[in-house]
gemmi code that builds the backbone of each chain (N, CA, C; Angstrom):
import gemmi

chains = {
    "A": [
        ("MET", (142.333, 53.386, 80.190), (142.715, 53.518, 78.865), (142.071, 54.752, 78.254)),
        ("THR", (142.842, 55.463, 77.539), (142.077, 56.545, 76.807), (141.822, 56.081, 75.446)),
        ("THR", (140.598, 56.306, 75.015), (140.178, 55.813, 73.650), (139.698, 56.902, 72.698)),
        ("GLY", (139.714, 58.101, 73.498), (139.441, 59.292, 72.619), (140.323, 59.552, 71.442)),
        ("GLU", (139.925, 60.576, 70.669), (140.740, 60.795, 69.539), (141.975, 61.630, 69.947)),
        ("SER", (141.851, 62.234, 71.261), (143.036, 62.820, 71.808), (144.361, 62.021, 71.960)),
        ("ASP", (144.038, 60.605, 72.037), (145.128, 59.835, 72.170), (145.581, 59.251, 70.918)),
        ("PRO", (146.729, 59.713, 70.360), (147.101, 59.191, 69.045), (147.240, 57.715, 68.885)),
        ("MET", (147.592, 57.060, 69.861), (147.793, 55.594, 69.687), (146.428, 54.932, 69.445)),
        ("SER", (145.266, 55.476, 69.931), (143.978, 54.840, 69.693), (143.683, 54.739, 68.289)),
        ("VAL", (144.180, 55.337, 67.458), (143.983, 55.085, 65.910), (144.343, 53.545, 65.561)),
        ("LEU", (145.173, 52.964, 66.319), (145.833, 51.652, 65.935), (144.828, 50.698, 66.121)),
        ("GLY", (143.799, 50.847, 67.043), (142.776, 49.964, 67.184), (141.648, 49.988, 66.315)),
        ("ARG", (141.521, 50.954, 65.563), (140.383, 50.958, 64.655), (140.641, 50.261, 63.109)),
        ("ARG", (139.719, 49.703, 62.733), (139.945, 48.936, 61.309), (139.268, 49.894, 60.307)),
        ("ASP", (140.081, 50.861, 60.168), (139.594, 51.724, 58.879), (140.741, 52.178, 57.941)),
        ("GLU", (140.435, 52.854, 57.015), (141.635, 53.130, 56.140), (142.885, 53.652, 56.501)),
        ("VAL", (142.632, 54.809, 57.618), (143.608, 55.573, 58.262), (144.499, 54.564, 58.846)),
        ("THR", (143.884, 53.674, 59.798), (144.744, 52.802, 60.424), (145.701, 51.878, 59.664)),
        ("CYS", (145.173, 51.485, 58.424), (145.994, 50.694, 57.477), (147.263, 51.469, 57.062)),
        ("ARG", (146.909, 52.633, 56.791), (147.857, 53.720, 56.163), (149.001, 54.053, 57.297)),
        ("VAL", (148.425, 54.190, 58.374), (149.435, 54.485, 59.589), (150.358, 53.316, 59.937)),
        ("ARG", (149.689, 52.137, 60.032), (150.418, 50.966, 60.055), (151.600, 50.716, 59.002)),
        ("ASP", (151.303, 50.875, 57.728), (152.080, 50.785, 56.606), (153.196, 51.658, 56.917)),
        ("VAL", (152.820, 53.119, 57.220), (154.045, 54.062, 57.483), (154.771, 53.539, 58.770)),
        ("LEU", (154.229, 53.056, 59.647), (155.004, 52.384, 60.829), (156.042, 51.522, 60.365)),
        ("ASP", (155.666, 50.581, 59.527), (156.411, 49.495, 59.209), (157.657, 49.972, 58.365)),
        ("ARG", (157.308, 50.876, 57.505), (158.410, 51.500, 56.642), (159.363, 52.296, 57.725)),
        ("VAL", (158.987, 52.981, 58.567), (159.882, 53.942, 59.352), (160.618, 53.135, 60.393)),
        ("GLY", (160.194, 51.783, 60.864), (160.654, 50.943, 61.590), (161.831, 50.197, 60.928)),
        ("SER", (161.814, 49.883, 59.730), (162.728, 49.167, 59.137), (164.276, 49.499, 59.342)),
        ("LYS", (164.899, 48.575, 59.829), (166.284, 48.735, 60.059), (167.095, 49.323, 59.020)),
        ("TRP", (166.847, 49.166, 57.613), (167.409, 49.552, 56.477), (167.128, 51.141, 56.447)),
        ("THR", (165.751, 51.391, 56.513), (165.250, 52.837, 56.366), (166.109, 53.608, 57.356)),
        ("VAL", (166.012, 53.181, 58.692), (166.823, 53.975, 59.659), (168.123, 54.160, 59.321)),
        ("THR", (168.814, 53.357, 58.869), (170.218, 53.301, 58.602), (170.489, 54.400, 57.465)),
        ("VAL", (169.662, 54.228, 56.416), (169.759, 54.849, 55.216), (169.467, 56.516, 55.691)),
        ("ILE", (168.301, 56.625, 56.246), (167.912, 57.965, 56.731), (169.071, 58.580, 57.421)),
        ("HIS", (169.762, 57.853, 58.399), (170.822, 58.366, 59.152), (172.022, 58.841, 58.259)),
        ("GLU", (172.353, 58.060, 57.314), (173.432, 58.211, 56.449), (173.083, 59.721, 55.586)),
        ("LEU", (171.783, 59.789, 55.123), (171.472, 60.860, 54.292), (171.470, 62.076, 55.221)),
        ("GLY", (171.347, 61.812, 56.538), (171.223, 63.004, 57.323), (172.487, 63.853, 57.510)),
        ("SER", (173.436, 63.263, 56.931), (174.886, 64.143, 56.896), (174.977, 64.799, 55.443)),
        ("GLY", (173.953, 64.575, 54.658), (174.023, 65.384, 53.396), (173.776, 64.396, 52.184)),
        ("SER", (173.836, 64.961, 51.034), (173.579, 64.230, 49.587), (174.584, 63.178, 49.457)),
        ("ARG", (174.221, 62.028, 48.971), (175.012, 60.749, 48.828), (174.762, 60.261, 47.492)),
        ("ARG", (175.964, 59.664, 46.984), (175.650, 58.668, 45.764), (175.330, 57.294, 46.034)),
        ("PHE", (174.802, 56.501, 45.324), (174.248, 55.172, 45.560), (175.429, 54.336, 46.329)),
        ("THR", (176.690, 54.318, 45.816), (177.773, 53.664, 46.113), (178.213, 54.062, 47.464)),
        ("GLU", (177.980, 55.309, 47.856), (178.529, 55.861, 48.980), (177.602, 55.550, 50.108)),
        ("ILE", (176.373, 55.310, 49.864), (175.416, 54.941, 50.764), (175.620, 53.214, 51.078)),
        ("LYS", (175.903, 52.581, 50.011), (176.097, 51.251, 50.125), (177.206, 50.901, 51.067)),
        ("ASN", (178.505, 51.745, 50.951), (179.569, 51.428, 51.599), (179.458, 51.924, 53.003)),
        ("ALA", (178.482, 52.896, 53.518), (178.104, 53.366, 54.502), (177.273, 52.444, 55.346)),
        ("VAL", (176.612, 51.706, 54.723), (175.527, 50.462, 55.353), (175.839, 49.295, 55.295)),
        ("PRO", (176.771, 48.778, 56.110), (177.489, 47.410, 55.855), (176.386, 46.389, 56.011)),
        ("GLY", (176.490, 45.395, 54.992), (175.635, 44.424, 55.130), (174.255, 44.582, 54.159)),
        ("ILE", (174.111, 45.629, 53.687), (172.993, 45.797, 52.753), (173.323, 45.161, 51.372)),
        ("SER", (172.520, 44.523, 50.714), (172.646, 44.054, 49.254), (172.136, 45.258, 48.367)),
        ("GLN", (172.785, 45.203, 47.197), (172.542, 46.213, 46.108), (171.098, 46.195, 45.937)),
        ("ARG", (170.389, 45.084, 45.925), (168.987, 44.943, 45.765), (167.971, 45.595, 46.828)),
        ("MET", (168.490, 45.346, 47.958), (167.652, 45.765, 49.134), (168.028, 47.324, 49.291)),
        ("LEU", (169.208, 47.864, 48.898), (169.333, 49.319, 49.032), (168.573, 50.005, 47.662)),
        ("THR", (168.623, 49.407, 46.849), (167.552, 50.066, 45.412), (166.236, 49.971, 46.057)),
        ("GLU", (165.724, 48.930, 46.530), (164.401, 48.981, 47.103), (164.091, 49.979, 48.198)),
        ("THR", (165.079, 50.018, 49.139), (164.896, 50.968, 50.279), (164.933, 52.370, 49.773)),
        ("LEU", (165.771, 52.789, 48.787), (165.637, 54.022, 48.233), (164.507, 54.349, 47.384)),
        ("ARG", (164.015, 53.287, 46.533), (162.818, 53.480, 45.675), (161.680, 53.838, 46.890)),
        ("GLY", (161.506, 53.190, 47.853), (160.368, 53.226, 48.854), (160.604, 54.545, 49.375)),
        ("LEU", (161.533, 54.927, 49.786), (161.918, 56.283, 50.515), (161.427, 57.458, 49.399)),
        ("GLU", (161.844, 57.411, 48.048), (161.620, 58.255, 47.243), (160.020, 58.290, 47.066)),
        ("ARG", (159.512, 57.171, 46.916), (158.088, 57.258, 46.493), (157.332, 57.772, 47.612)),
        ("ASP", (157.835, 57.723, 48.956), (157.211, 58.220, 50.230), (157.265, 59.823, 50.347)),
        ("GLY", (158.166, 60.241, 49.383), (158.612, 61.570, 49.497), (159.518, 61.932, 50.700)),
        ("LEU", (160.395, 61.016, 51.154), (161.417, 61.216, 52.189), (162.708, 61.373, 51.486)),
        ("VAL", (162.777, 60.834, 50.489), (164.088, 61.048, 49.741), (164.237, 61.594, 48.333)),
        ("GLU", (164.924, 62.652, 47.854), (164.871, 62.852, 46.620), (166.067, 62.505, 45.813)),
        ("ARG", (165.716, 62.058, 44.578), (166.805, 61.520, 43.855), (166.985, 62.486, 42.432)),
        ("THR", (168.356, 62.731, 42.310), (168.642, 63.568, 41.274), (169.671, 63.118, 40.385)),
        ("VAL", (169.201, 62.890, 39.022), (170.104, 62.431, 38.039), (170.885, 63.637, 37.267)),
        ("HIS", (172.222, 63.568, 37.349), (172.857, 64.697, 36.794), (173.412, 64.248, 35.277)),
        ("PRO", (173.033, 65.090, 34.306), (173.225, 64.677, 32.891), (174.854, 64.645, 32.522)),
        ("VAL", (175.551, 63.737, 33.163), (177.039, 63.712, 32.846), (177.141, 62.237, 32.276)),
        ("VAL", (178.368, 62.093, 31.884), (178.683, 60.562, 31.403), (179.910, 59.950, 32.064)),
        ("PRO", (179.636, 59.074, 33.020), (178.521, 58.133, 33.059), (177.563, 59.155, 34.084)),
        ("PRO", (176.123, 58.809, 33.897), (175.236, 59.502, 34.694), (175.567, 59.446, 36.255)),
        ("ARG", (175.481, 60.805, 36.883), (175.527, 60.607, 38.430), (174.170, 60.749, 38.893)),
        ("VAL", (173.948, 59.992, 39.907), (172.839, 59.984, 40.700), (172.926, 60.273, 42.160)),
        ("ASP", (172.348, 61.281, 42.714), (172.506, 61.631, 44.104), (171.184, 61.535, 44.774)),
        ("TYR", (171.338, 61.121, 46.071), (170.009, 61.073, 46.817), (170.286, 61.892, 48.126)),
        ("GLU", (169.109, 62.694, 48.519), (169.281, 63.368, 49.779), (167.850, 63.487, 50.408)),
        ("LEU", (167.864, 63.865, 51.577), (166.732, 63.859, 52.414), (165.870, 65.192, 51.806)),
        ("THR", (164.645, 64.871, 51.841), (163.600, 65.916, 51.618), (163.309, 66.714, 53.072)),
        ("SER", (162.590, 67.697, 53.048), (162.180, 68.165, 54.460), (161.350, 67.403, 55.344)),
        ("LEU", (160.719, 66.605, 54.500), (159.837, 65.517, 55.273), (160.586, 64.402, 55.864)),
        ("GLY", (161.853, 64.172, 54.953), (162.586, 63.153, 55.443), (163.419, 63.465, 56.539)),
        ("ARG", (163.684, 64.726, 56.744), (164.360, 65.386, 57.851), (163.802, 65.267, 58.987)),
        ("THR", (162.374, 65.452, 59.077), (161.474, 65.316, 60.313), (161.639, 63.930, 60.791)),
        ("LEU", (161.753, 62.893, 59.752), (161.720, 61.556, 60.355), (162.979, 61.199, 60.878)),
        ("LEU", (164.197, 61.889, 60.484), (165.430, 61.852, 61.133), (165.320, 61.941, 62.684)),
        ("GLU", (164.851, 62.947, 62.973), (164.622, 63.359, 64.319), (163.804, 62.188, 65.241)),
        ("SER", (162.548, 61.736, 64.552), (161.694, 60.882, 65.257), (162.348, 59.614, 65.456)),
        ("VAL", (163.112, 59.013, 64.457), (163.612, 57.755, 64.718), (164.797, 57.551, 65.801)),
        ("ARG", (165.235, 58.722, 66.040), (166.364, 58.825, 67.144), (166.070, 58.376, 68.298)),
        ("THR", (164.747, 58.609, 68.858), (164.375, 58.224, 70.192), (164.325, 56.777, 70.230)),
        ("VAL", (163.724, 56.008, 69.168), (163.730, 54.653, 69.113), (165.169, 53.998, 69.169)),
        ("LEU", (165.903, 54.579, 68.287), (167.349, 54.143, 68.346), (168.020, 54.064, 69.599)),
        ("ASP", (167.861, 55.413, 70.310), (168.371, 55.598, 71.702), (167.874, 54.269, 72.651)),
        ("TRP", (166.670, 53.925, 72.326), (166.125, 52.967, 73.318), (166.558, 51.661, 72.843)),
        ("ALA", (166.875, 51.473, 71.639), (167.543, 50.288, 71.198), (168.885, 50.024, 71.789)),
        ("LEU", (169.714, 51.080, 71.550), (171.058, 51.074, 72.114), (171.244, 50.941, 73.453)),
        ("GLU", (170.318, 51.557, 74.275), (170.152, 51.427, 75.767), (169.865, 50.181, 76.200)),
        ("HIS", (168.960, 49.523, 75.465), (168.593, 48.159, 76.068), (168.845, 46.755, 75.387)),
        ("VAL", (169.920, 46.938, 74.383), (170.055, 45.888, 73.587), (170.752, 44.755, 74.504)),
        ("ASP", (171.514, 45.149, 75.612), (172.059, 44.058, 76.427), (170.868, 43.435, 77.395)),
        ("ASP", (169.856, 44.279, 77.846), (168.728, 43.730, 78.554), (167.949, 42.734, 77.730)),
        ("ILE", (167.899, 43.025, 76.445), (167.079, 42.103, 75.442), (167.957, 40.657, 75.240)),
        ("ASP", (169.361, 40.911, 75.235), (170.114, 39.812, 75.097), (169.957, 38.975, 76.296)),
        ("VAL", (170.070, 39.411, 77.353), (169.921, 38.528, 78.675), (168.529, 37.946, 78.807)),
        ("ALA", (167.401, 38.612, 78.350), (166.012, 37.993, 78.346), (166.106, 36.828, 77.282)),
        ("ARG", (166.527, 36.945, 76.158), (166.714, 35.996, 75.239), (167.353, 34.837, 75.841)),
        ("LYS", (168.493, 34.855, 76.301), (169.166, 33.762, 76.813), (168.436, 32.970, 77.898)),
        ("ALA", (167.897, 33.794, 78.625), (167.112, 33.326, 79.762), (165.852, 32.425, 79.149)),
        ("TYR", (165.217, 33.024, 78.285), (164.162, 32.354, 77.460), (164.492, 31.106, 76.739)),
        ("ASP", (165.623, 31.288, 75.965), (166.080, 30.047, 75.320), (166.641, 28.745, 76.147)),
        ("GLY", (167.034, 29.300, 77.347), (167.489, 28.371, 78.354), (166.231, 27.602, 78.991)),
        ("ARG", (165.058, 28.250, 79.030), (163.857, 27.547, 79.704), (163.129, 26.649, 78.474)),
        ("THR", (163.188, 27.040, 77.389), (162.302, 26.213, 76.169), (163.191, 25.246, 75.351)),
    ],
    "B": [
        ("MET", (179.414, 65.759, 59.581), (178.834, 64.450, 59.969), (179.710, 64.025, 61.350)),
        ("THR", (178.914, 63.699, 62.486), (179.530, 63.332, 63.569), (179.744, 61.979, 63.496)),
        ("THR", (180.961, 61.387, 63.743), (181.246, 59.967, 63.613), (181.720, 59.518, 64.952)),
        ("GLY", (181.846, 60.364, 65.996), (182.323, 59.999, 67.340), (181.428, 58.979, 67.945)),
        ("GLU", (181.753, 58.469, 69.015), (181.024, 57.461, 69.845), (179.887, 58.171, 70.561)),
        ("SER", (180.033, 59.634, 70.695), (178.965, 60.400, 71.308), (177.745, 60.401, 70.538)),
        ("ASP", (177.805, 60.083, 69.373), (176.640, 60.136, 68.458), (176.068, 58.678, 68.241)),
        ("PRO", (174.895, 58.446, 68.883), (174.245, 57.024, 69.057), (174.117, 56.418, 67.664)),
        ("MET", (173.812, 57.387, 66.696), (173.575, 56.898, 65.285), (174.759, 56.352, 64.749)),
        ("SER", (175.922, 56.572, 65.012), (177.036, 56.264, 64.451), (177.344, 54.741, 64.506)),
        ("VAL", (176.565, 54.116, 65.543), (176.873, 52.712, 65.699), (176.176, 51.923, 64.370)),
        ("LEU", (175.423, 52.562, 63.819), (174.749, 51.975, 62.653), (175.788, 51.550, 61.590)),
        ("GLY", (176.798, 52.526, 61.307), (177.549, 52.484, 60.233), (178.802, 51.316, 60.492)),
        ("ARG", (178.788, 50.684, 61.673), (179.796, 49.787, 61.880), (179.439, 48.496, 61.857)),
        ("ARG", (180.296, 47.596, 61.209), (179.980, 46.213, 60.906), (180.408, 45.331, 62.012)),
        ("ASP", (179.988, 45.458, 63.136), (180.317, 44.624, 64.159), (179.106, 43.902, 64.855)),
        ("GLU", (179.373, 43.066, 65.815), (178.190, 42.425, 66.429), (177.138, 43.233, 67.074)),
        ("VAL", (177.568, 44.338, 67.823), (176.675, 45.299, 68.309), (175.803, 45.925, 67.365)),
        ("THR", (176.251, 46.422, 66.401), (175.305, 46.925, 65.219), (174.296, 45.897, 64.727)),
        ("CYS", (174.778, 44.683, 64.544), (173.891, 43.638, 64.097), (172.521, 43.439, 65.142)),
        ("ARG", (173.022, 43.493, 66.362), (172.094, 43.512, 67.452), (170.990, 44.569, 67.572)),
        ("VAL", (171.677, 45.704, 67.364), (170.843, 46.848, 67.440), (169.940, 46.985, 66.256)),
        ("ARG", (170.437, 46.538, 64.987), (169.500, 46.613, 63.889), (168.276, 45.588, 64.250)),
        ("ASP", (168.816, 44.549, 64.718), (167.800, 43.196, 64.965), (166.652, 43.865, 65.907)),
        ("VAL", (167.251, 44.567, 67.054), (166.159, 45.277, 67.874), (165.184, 46.244, 67.136)),
        ("LEU", (165.866, 47.083, 66.263), (165.053, 48.166, 65.645), (164.025, 47.413, 64.688)),
        ("ASP", (164.401, 46.417, 64.246), (163.436, 45.775, 63.264), (162.248, 45.189, 64.048)),
        ("ARG", (162.566, 44.904, 65.163), (161.423, 44.274, 66.137), (160.560, 45.476, 66.621)),
        ("VAL", (161.336, 46.596, 66.970), (160.617, 47.567, 67.840), (159.642, 48.497, 66.590)),
        ("GLY", (160.070, 48.510, 65.311), (159.549, 49.057, 64.346), (158.340, 48.257, 63.656)),
        ("SER", (158.262, 46.933, 63.956), (157.190, 46.325, 63.466), (155.805, 46.813, 63.850)),
        ("LYS", (154.848, 46.918, 62.702), (153.581, 47.490, 63.137), (152.787, 46.712, 64.190)),
        ("TRP", (153.011, 45.309, 63.947), (152.222, 44.454, 64.842), (152.781, 44.764, 66.364)),
        ("THR", (154.194, 44.754, 66.432), (154.744, 45.102, 67.705), (154.194, 46.247, 68.335)),
        ("VAL", (154.139, 47.240, 67.667), (153.814, 48.627, 68.211), (152.314, 48.488, 68.575)),
        ("THR", (151.537, 47.961, 67.889), (150.063, 47.781, 68.119), (149.884, 46.760, 69.343)),
        ("VAL", (150.578, 45.817, 69.515), (150.346, 44.807, 70.810), (151.026, 45.684, 71.997)),
        ("ILE", (151.967, 46.111, 71.813), (152.688, 46.918, 72.807), (151.506, 47.929, 73.442)),
        ("HIS", (151.129, 48.719, 72.505), (150.103, 49.816, 72.861), (148.914, 49.121, 73.712)),
        ("GLU", (148.421, 47.987, 73.040), (147.287, 47.542, 73.924), (147.599, 47.032, 75.150)),
        ("LEU", (148.844, 46.322, 75.437), (149.182, 45.906, 76.658), (149.388, 47.080, 77.602)),
        ("GLY", (149.670, 48.296, 77.060), (150.092, 49.433, 77.937), (148.830, 49.776, 78.734)),
        ("SER", (147.688, 49.370, 78.407), (146.447, 49.540, 79.238), (146.249, 48.492, 80.476)),
        ("GLY", (147.012, 47.382, 80.351), (147.086, 46.517, 81.453), (147.060, 44.938, 80.789)),
        ("SER", (147.097, 43.953, 81.666), (147.149, 42.612, 81.438), (145.940, 42.276, 80.467)),
        ("ARG", (146.240, 41.303, 79.485), (145.162, 40.996, 78.462), (145.286, 39.522, 78.232)),
        ("ARG", (144.292, 38.807, 77.920), (144.332, 37.504, 77.531), (144.495, 37.577, 75.887)),
        ("PHE", (144.799, 36.441, 75.401), (145.192, 36.345, 73.938), (143.924, 36.883, 72.989)),
        ("THR", (142.900, 36.498, 73.329), (141.681, 36.779, 72.684), (141.462, 38.139, 72.677)),
        ("GLU", (141.606, 38.763, 73.834), (141.309, 40.275, 74.059), (142.339, 41.049, 73.251)),
        ("ILE", (143.473, 40.491, 73.024), (144.474, 41.233, 72.245), (144.129, 41.025, 70.819)),
        ("LYS", (143.812, 39.885, 70.379), (143.297, 39.668, 68.959), (142.277, 40.584, 68.480)),
        ("ASN", (141.402, 40.849, 69.543), (140.200, 41.607, 69.160), (140.423, 43.039, 69.002)),
        ("ALA", (141.451, 43.385, 69.875), (141.851, 44.888, 69.888), (142.758, 45.370, 68.799)),
        ("VAL", (143.078, 44.380, 67.968), (144.318, 44.389, 66.985), (143.645, 44.077, 65.755)),
        ("PRO", (142.676, 44.841, 65.018), (142.098, 44.278, 63.911), (143.037, 43.929, 62.888)),
        ("GLY", (142.861, 42.767, 62.061), (143.641, 42.286, 61.106), (144.782, 41.461, 61.283)),
        ("ILE", (145.013, 41.289, 62.447), (146.286, 40.327, 62.813), (145.693, 39.009, 62.978)),
        ("SER", (146.373, 37.994, 62.349), (145.994, 36.576, 62.148), (146.388, 36.021, 63.519)),
        ("GLN", (145.699, 35.004, 63.849), (146.186, 34.033, 65.046), (147.689, 33.661, 65.094)),
        ("ARG", (148.164, 33.355, 63.861), (149.552, 33.022, 63.940), (150.404, 34.108, 63.921)),
        ("MET", (150.272, 35.303, 63.465), (151.112, 36.509, 63.557), (151.100, 37.081, 64.995)),
        ("LEU", (149.794, 36.968, 65.568), (149.780, 37.284, 67.007), (150.456, 36.414, 67.866)),
        ("THR", (150.334, 34.995, 67.685), (151.163, 34.082, 68.365), (152.844, 34.467, 68.319)),
        ("GLU", (153.089, 34.595, 67.117), (154.516, 34.791, 66.784), (155.078, 36.132, 67.533)),
        ("THR", (154.142, 37.134, 67.292), (154.589, 38.511, 67.884), (154.582, 38.347, 69.255)),
        ("LEU", (153.698, 37.802, 69.986), (153.774, 37.611, 71.524), (154.957, 36.809, 72.015)),
        ("ARG", (155.234, 35.750, 71.283), (156.587, 34.905, 71.650), (157.676, 35.687, 71.426)),
        ("GLY", (157.894, 36.520, 70.421), (159.000, 37.383, 70.174), (159.299, 38.328, 71.285)),
        ("LEU", (158.063, 38.894, 71.838), (158.051, 39.967, 72.746), (158.493, 39.431, 74.089)),
        ("GLU", (158.060, 38.017, 74.324), (158.272, 37.365, 75.613), (159.705, 36.863, 75.576)),
        ("ARG", (160.190, 36.607, 74.431), (161.686, 36.211, 74.421), (162.511, 37.386, 74.686)),
        ("ASP", (162.110, 38.549, 73.961), (162.908, 39.683, 74.296), (162.776, 40.261, 75.697)),
        ("GLY", (161.931, 39.799, 76.405), (161.758, 40.227, 77.803), (160.910, 41.713, 77.935)),
        ("LEU", (160.024, 41.770, 77.049), (159.176, 42.819, 76.923), (157.792, 42.452, 77.412)),
        ("VAL", (157.541, 41.453, 77.328), (155.982, 40.906, 77.763), (156.363, 39.716, 78.494)),
        ("GLU", (155.468, 39.582, 79.655), (155.366, 38.530, 80.474), (154.145, 37.579, 80.258)),
        ("ARG", (154.314, 36.198, 80.133), (153.183, 35.350, 79.937), (152.937, 34.565, 81.345)),
        ("THR", (151.678, 34.671, 81.564), (151.428, 33.854, 82.782), (150.284, 33.032, 82.635)),
        ("VAL", (150.532, 31.642, 82.869), (149.623, 30.746, 82.782), (148.887, 30.450, 84.194)),
        ("HIS", (147.588, 30.686, 84.358), (146.865, 30.261, 85.544), (146.381, 28.940, 85.646)),
        ("PRO", (146.593, 28.145, 86.555), (146.136, 26.727, 86.638), (144.752, 26.550, 86.887)),
        ("VAL", (144.026, 26.912, 85.897), (142.395, 26.705, 86.047), (142.122, 25.895, 84.825)),
        ("VAL", (140.823, 25.390, 84.680), (140.276, 24.509, 83.506), (139.132, 25.528, 83.023)),
        ("PRO", (139.280, 25.762, 81.572), (140.471, 25.700, 80.916), (141.450, 26.599, 81.108)),
        ("PRO", (142.979, 26.225, 81.028), (143.954, 27.215, 81.494), (143.684, 28.670, 81.053)),
        ("ARG", (144.017, 29.454, 81.847), (143.826, 30.918, 81.392), (145.343, 31.418, 81.274)),
        ("VAL", (145.520, 32.275, 80.103), (146.756, 32.683, 79.826), (146.874, 34.248, 79.734)),
        ("ASP", (147.611, 34.870, 80.599), (147.527, 36.431, 80.477), (148.845, 36.851, 79.991)),
        ("TYR", (148.694, 37.992, 79.219), (150.012, 38.829, 78.735), (150.118, 40.083, 79.380)),
        ("GLU", (151.201, 40.536, 79.908), (151.456, 41.798, 80.316), (152.911, 42.387, 80.060)),
        ("LEU", (152.854, 43.801, 79.926), (154.180, 44.390, 79.759), (155.245, 44.130, 80.980)),
        ("THR", (156.482, 44.032, 80.677), (157.471, 43.937, 81.763), (157.748, 45.382, 81.998)),
        ("SER", (158.686, 45.597, 82.828), (159.106, 47.118, 83.017), (159.964, 47.646, 81.795)),
        ("LEU", (160.637, 46.615, 81.264), (161.376, 46.837, 79.989), (160.399, 47.250, 78.815)),
        ("GLY", (159.367, 46.475, 78.743), (158.283, 46.725, 77.780), (157.688, 47.956, 77.888)),
        ("ARG", (157.575, 48.471, 79.106), (156.928, 49.759, 79.533), (157.848, 50.984, 78.946)),
        ("THR", (159.023, 50.880, 79.059), (159.947, 51.860, 78.537), (159.904, 51.895, 76.996)),
        ("LEU", (159.718, 50.841, 76.460), (159.517, 50.893, 74.788), (158.278, 51.565, 74.504)),
        ("LEU", (157.166, 51.441, 75.208), (155.847, 51.978, 75.066), (155.995, 53.406, 74.892)),
        ("GLU", (156.820, 54.074, 75.701), (157.064, 55.577, 75.581), (157.854, 55.909, 74.386)),
        ("SER", (158.807, 55.020, 74.049), (159.677, 55.311, 72.856), (159.103, 55.368, 71.469)),
        ("VAL", (157.987, 54.260, 71.338), (157.534, 54.271, 70.052), (156.448, 55.146, 69.777)),
        ("ARG", (156.017, 55.843, 70.811), (155.141, 57.046, 70.853), (155.515, 58.271, 69.786)),
        ("THR", (156.688, 58.618, 69.756), (157.206, 59.702, 69.040), (157.169, 59.182, 67.487)),
        ("VAL", (157.488, 58.037, 67.329), (157.341, 57.508, 65.829), (155.964, 57.402, 65.357)),
        ("LEU", (155.029, 56.951, 66.303), (153.570, 56.751, 65.916), (153.155, 58.211, 65.836)),
        ("ASP", (153.530, 59.301, 66.413), (153.101, 60.630, 66.402), (153.446, 61.145, 64.980)),
        ("TRP", (154.566, 60.806, 64.569), (155.247, 61.221, 63.422), (154.330, 60.698, 62.166)),
        ("ALA", (153.906, 59.307, 62.220), (153.402, 58.708, 61.359), (151.881, 59.186, 61.221)),
        ("LEU", (151.434, 59.549, 62.207), (150.080, 60.044, 62.333), (149.935, 61.400, 61.708)),
        ("GLU", (151.007, 62.391, 61.904), (151.208, 63.666, 61.388), (151.420, 63.654, 59.894)),
        ("HIS", (152.316, 62.732, 59.421), (152.637, 63.008, 58.132), (152.043, 61.864, 57.320)),
        ("VAL", (151.071, 60.953, 57.521), (150.557, 59.983, 56.692), (150.044, 60.781, 55.416)),
        ("ASP", (149.407, 61.758, 55.663), (148.832, 62.650, 54.192), (149.900, 63.013, 53.510)),
        ("ASP", (150.927, 63.507, 54.000), (152.091, 64.001, 53.172), (152.576, 62.859, 52.199)),
        ("ILE", (152.686, 61.708, 53.012), (153.212, 60.524, 52.311), (152.294, 59.926, 51.209)),
        ("ASP", (150.981, 60.187, 51.614), (150.113, 59.647, 50.443), (150.146, 60.718, 49.308)),
        ("VAL", (150.280, 61.788, 49.285), (150.511, 63.082, 48.311), (151.703, 62.553, 47.558)),
        ("ALA", (152.812, 62.353, 48.235), (154.065, 61.996, 47.671), (153.980, 60.744, 46.622)),
        ("ARG", (153.421, 59.684, 47.310), (153.099, 58.355, 46.573), (152.312, 58.604, 45.068)),
        ("LYS", (151.219, 59.289, 45.365), (150.348, 59.508, 44.300), (151.201, 60.352, 43.233)),
        ("ALA", (152.091, 61.376, 43.574), (152.720, 62.046, 42.433), (153.779, 61.091, 42.106)),
        ("TYR", (154.578, 60.390, 42.847), (155.434, 59.364, 42.295), (154.816, 58.294, 41.317)),
        ("ASP", (153.798, 57.694, 41.757), (153.009, 56.770, 40.836), (152.638, 57.421, 39.453)),
        ("GLY", (152.309, 58.776, 39.562), (151.816, 59.569, 38.460), (153.070, 59.709, 37.372)),
        ("ARG", (154.368, 59.690, 37.949), (155.395, 59.978, 37.126), (155.982, 58.681, 36.699)),
        ("THR", (155.882, 57.499, 37.259), (156.502, 56.360, 36.704), (155.435, 55.381, 36.168)),
    ],
}
model = gemmi.Model(1)
for chain_id, residues in chains.items():
    chain = gemmi.Chain(chain_id)
    for i, (resn, *xyz) in enumerate(residues, 1):
        res = gemmi.Residue()
        res.name, res.seqid = resn, gemmi.SeqId(i, " ")
        for name, pos in zip(("N", "CA", "C"), xyz):
            atom = gemmi.Atom()
            atom.name, atom.element = name, gemmi.Element(name[0])
            atom.pos, atom.b_iso = gemmi.Position(*pos), 0.0
            res.add_atom(atom)
        chain.add_residue(res)
    model.add_chain(chain)
structure = gemmi.Structure()
structure.add_model(model)
structure.setup_entities()
């Protein structure tokens, strides 16, 4: 096992402030709603209702919370246009765009192995 | 926007059974505890207490749940050795090893951008 600083994973085993922050970021990045919203915004600027329609199953409240979290993290920019009724657009920041690339590998993994996981679960549930 | 089947991300916008399963897998893969436990087991077989010590901040109950979920998904294998007291080892399956590689890109992203996110949060909290 590599435990030196050269191994980025080694940070996870340390109980310090950076570890907590990285874990917190990991939890956000890994959320299924974050991944889906980031993906949708990867195609360009969207209004709230457009995102809601593009993400089947997400509640109004969960989408509001997801977008607020992404805005707070500097991953999404929210623009209010001074029209009546006000128009609010959401788009990825440059930081958000770098995340779009990163989550893709994990999504590819999930898509590739979802059937393997199903088989494993059925076998597990049959044993217990 | 690419909406064809050739874009793996496009599956996220569909309200069908596969989408739900992939989202479910994504949520598991993205969990900070999953990432940390998978990382620790990446170094080899471990006993429960060894994992607990290597993952600062995880509770007994959360570790039990995390390991049970990983076992059910076929990512971790649990072996009970018939000794007194019983010895229980956990190790990654071959499927679990493929996940180890995939989460690394996301972890690298988190490590690289944790400071950018902090700056963004402070700016956001200062505005609201």
